[in-house]
N, C-alpha and C positions, 0 to 999 in steps of 0.2 A: 263528252256523253258517253254512256254507256248504255247495255240491256238492259239494269237500271233506271232509264233516263234517258229516253230516245224522243225525238222530237213529237209533239203532238201529235202534229199531222199524219204521220203513221203508225201511232202505239194511243189506242183507245181504251185498252182492256186493263192496264197494269197488271196484278200479277194473277190473275186468276184461272188464266189458264193453262194446262198441263200438257205440254210444257209450256214454260214462260218463251209468251210471246215475242220481247225480246231476243231472248239467247237465240231462238232458234233464225229470227233475221238476219243477226251475227253470224249465225253458222253459216248460213246461204251466202253472206257476203264475203265471207274470208275464203270461202273457195275460189283459185284461179287460175282455174282448168278452161281455158277460152274456147268458145263452138264457134261454127260457121253458121248457126241460125240463130236468132235470138228465138229464146226461151224463157220463161218465166215463171216461178213458182207461186202459189193463189195463198194469201193466208189470211185466217179470218177477222176480222175486227167486233163482228156483232154478236158474238156467241160467246158470252159471260160463262165463263167457266167451264167452257167447252174442253174436252178431254182429246186429243187426237187418238188416230187411230193407233194399233200395234199389233204386231205379228209373232210369230218364233223365231220369223227372220230378219223382220225390223224393228227399229224400236219404237217409241209411240214419237207421232209428229203433228205438227197442226195442218197440215197441207190438207187443201181441202180443190186443187185441181191444180192447172196447169193450162199456159195461154205459148203459143208458138207462133209466130211473126218470120213471115217467108215474104221477100219480096224481088224484082228482079225487074232490070228496065228494059222496055222491049224495042225494037228496030224505030216505032214509031216517037221513042223519047219518054214515053209514057210507063209508069210503075204501074206494074202488076202485083197486087198485091192479095195473098194468102192466106187468114186470118183460122188458127183451128184453136178454140177455150174449151176447156174440156172442166166443167163442172163435177166433183168426184160427189156434193152433198144434194145437186139438185136432180144429176141424171144427165145432165142435156153435154149433148157434143154440138157447138155451135163452129158452122164455119162459112165464112164471107167471103168472095170473089171478085174484085173489085180492079178499078186500075185509075191512077190518079196522073195528072201534070206534073213533069219535072220544075213543080216551082217551090217556094219555103213554104208555105202551105198545102202542097199538096191537093192541090185542085179536085174533086171529085169528076170522071168522066162518066158521061152513060157507057154502057149499063153495069149492071153488078147483081150476084147474086149470094142468097143467101141459105145455106139446108142448116135446119135445125134437128137433131134427132133425141130423143128420150126415150129413157126405159121403162113407158108405160107396157111396152107389149100391143097395142090394139093399134084401132087404124088412126090415132092422134099421135102417135109416136114419130111421125115424119114431117114434116114443114116444111117448103121450099117456097121464095118466089124470087119472081125478076124485079128490078128498081129503074125506076127512066126517071129524067131530067128532061123539060120541055119548059124554053120560054113563053112565057107569056106579060106581053107588054113591058111592062118594067118591073116585072116578077119572075122568078122559078119554081115553077109548079113540081113536084114531085109523085110519083104513083109508085104503088107494088102493083104486081099483076099476081094472082094466086089461082090456082084451076081455071086458067083464060077468063078470070073477070078481073079487071083492072080497078083499085082503090087509089084513091088521093089521102093524102098523107098528111099534106103540110106544104107549105111553100116558105120563099125568102125573097127577099129582095137582089136586084143584082148588084146592086154596090156591096153586097154580103159573099163572099166567096165561102164554098160550102166544103166540107172535110169528113173524113169518117174519123169518129173516136180513138179508132185503134191507129192513124197513121200518125198521131200526138207523139206516139214512142220516137217521129223523126222531125215531126214540127217545130216541138219546142226546143231540140238541140239546133234547127236550122236558126229560131228565133232570138236563140239564148244570149246573145251578145247584144244585139239590137236592144233588147229587154231592159237588160243590166244596164245599157249606157245611158241609155234614153230615160226608164224610169215611169216609162209610159206604155199603153195596153192596147194590147191589140185585139179587134173586133173582127167576129166569122162566125159563120151558121156551122152546124156540127150535125151531121146523121147520124142517131146514136144505132150503133148497130149495125146499120144500111136501112133501120124501118120508122125511126122517130125524127122529127125533124126538129133541132133545139137552137134559137137565136131569140135575139144577139147572144153572144158568148164570146166571154174574155179572159185572155191570158195578160198574164202579169207577172214581174220578178217579185219576190218574196224576200226571201233572204239568206244566208251561206251556215251551214254548220258543219262541224265535223265528228264525223264517230267514232269510236274505240272499238278495233276490230280484235280477235284473237291476235295478230300477228303485225298490227301497225294499228294506221289511222285512214280514212277516206274523209275528203273533203266533197262536200256537195251544196250544190245551188239548186236553191228551192223556187218552187214556179207554180201559181195555182191558176185553174180554169174553174171559174164559174158562169154558169149562164140558167135563166129562165127553162125549168122544167128540167133541171141537169142536177145531180148529187154534186155537191163542190167534190173537184179532185184536186191534191199535190204531187208535184213530179219532182224527181231529186235528180240531177244530173252532178254526175265524176266530175276529173278536171279534163276528161277527153270527151265531153261534152255528149257521155252516153245514157238514158235514160237507167239510174241504178233502182230504185225505186218510184212505185208511182199509187196513190192510196185515194180510195175512196170512203165513205163511210162503212162499207160493209167488205170491201175486201182491199188487201194491200198485195200489189206484186212487185216480186223481188227476180231482180238478174240473176240467170245463173249462171256461172262459168266466166261471170269479168275478169278482167286483170285489175291491179290497183297497183300503188306504191307500196 
């Protein structure tokens, strides 16, 4: 599988972008310098004929943003996640700060905070909110507090654990062996960007593939995430079970500085 023929789940555009989508993806994956934090380059799937930015210092490339995922285990044994998603096309800089249980599904803990800054330059340039989960009979209800106003945004059954879409970079590796061995799917609820309740969401194994890099091959295992109200996404893990590629209809996340054979 070369840059001219890569898997459909992370190649929507063919040859209409400049530079070629597949060639830039493989160029990123061919880098071998490991990093201390998970950082993903974001490439566009939606912009037919898009010609990437260029300058005198840098050649033309398709990059439209980057995601940095930091996590730290707390003394309470919860995981503290901080996510930064910079979208250079929309001008949005999204920050998420939240806690999850130390379990395979990274179950979301109360409370969390969302901050979004854009380039508008007016009073709408910044948005902040805090989120909460409260039990009510057989359901969990999710609310956001914005400017001291409490807004109900959704609910889910107690039988469905809930996590954030950004923890899927850990959740899917946690479940990979189980999903491949059993062929079964796992159902849960997802709080998309900590603002939108999506339920039910299903995670399952798709297939394996091999990608030809500049200096070798990369064996990948693919998984899908399908949910009501969510765009489908496809997640590709290497042999060390780290997410190398994650792709939705509109964008593909490619891990920077990964190590491969």
